[in-house]
TIPA-86397 format. One record per residue: residue in one letter; x, y, z of N, C-alpha, C in turn. Coordinates in pm, whole numbers, plus 50000, padded with zeros to 5 digits. Atoms other than C-alpha are relative to their C-alpha. Layout:
<lumpas>
AXYZXYZXYZ/...
</lumpas>
This chain:
<lumpas>
X500654994649881645043313373216501075006750087/X499024993249914646803338673442500254992150129/X499675006349873648503327473760499045005150107/X501004996349901645763327474023500424994850137/X499685003649863646533327474395498774993750065/X501115007049935644333301874572500404996250142/X499645003249862644483301174952499484986250041/X500375013549956644263267675134498544998750045/X501385001149952640883275475293499014999549884/X500865000350118639323281774951500104986549930/X499805013450059640823249574815499274989550082/X500675009749912639493230275116498485000849983/X501454998350017635993244675069499544994049868/X500355005750131635913235574699500174984850001/X499805014549989637283200974781498804993550068/X501195005349931634413195375024498795000249908/X501134999150093631903207374766500114989349891/X499795010050106633413184674497499714986050053/X500305012949939633223154774733498504998050015/X501465000849989629563162574800499354997949864/X500545001650135628863165674427500184985549954/X499735013850042630493131974358499144989950074/X500855008949919628433116074636498525002549974/X501404996650026625243131974502499325006150120/X500554994849875624803150274828500385014550026/X499634986149977625803186374772498815007850053/X501054991949942623833210574983500055014249943/X500064986050043622723245574893500965008350085/X499104992549912624673258275193501454998949956/X498635001850045627923243375066500235007349869/X499854993250129627383256174712500065015150020/X500014985649973626583290874844501305004350067/X498764996749931629623290575073501175000949902/X498934999850099631933282274782499895012449912/X500184988650088630473308774554500305013250072/X499734987849922630613335274826501495001650027/X498574999549972634203326374914500795003749874/X499354996550127635243328274547499855014949973/X500264985850026633623362274509500815008950094/X499274992049902635173375974827501514999749973/X498575001250030638633362774737500355008249876/X499754992450124638413377574388500005015050027/X500054985849967637393411374526501225004350080/X498894996449911640073411274795501345000349928/X498725000950072642843402174550499965007149864/X500184992750126641473422774259500264991149878/X499905009450110641303392274035498624998049939/X501255002950067638653382573785499324988250069/X500735010149924636003362473971499874986949922/X500185012050082635443338373683501314992649979/X498695006450010639163331973644500384993050130/X499755006349870639433324774016499224987050009/X500825012149994636553299973995500554989249908/X499475009950094638013282973687501304993850051/X498735005149947641463279973845499764990850119/X500325008149882639963266374167499464986449958/X500575012750045637903239973988501054991449931/X498935007450067640883230173773500924993550103/X499075005049896643083226474081499394988350078/X500645010349917640563205574278499534988149917/X500645010750076638853185574005500924993149901/X499085005750099641763179673767501445002750042/X498644997349953644983179873972501044993849905/X498925004950088648213175273779500924990850074/
</lumpas>
């Protein structure tokens, strides 16, 4: 996977969403906010949207 730049605000948003998922309480608003933020970040940085999402989930859900 290419090196993907992930800003702290995007990491924090995905972290909140992941916590909600684990608690069985994710809202549509949170899910939409994460997806929108991923799309906007990918567009702004000219990166592949799916690679950004995969890198973000890897970073938050499976930290090294």
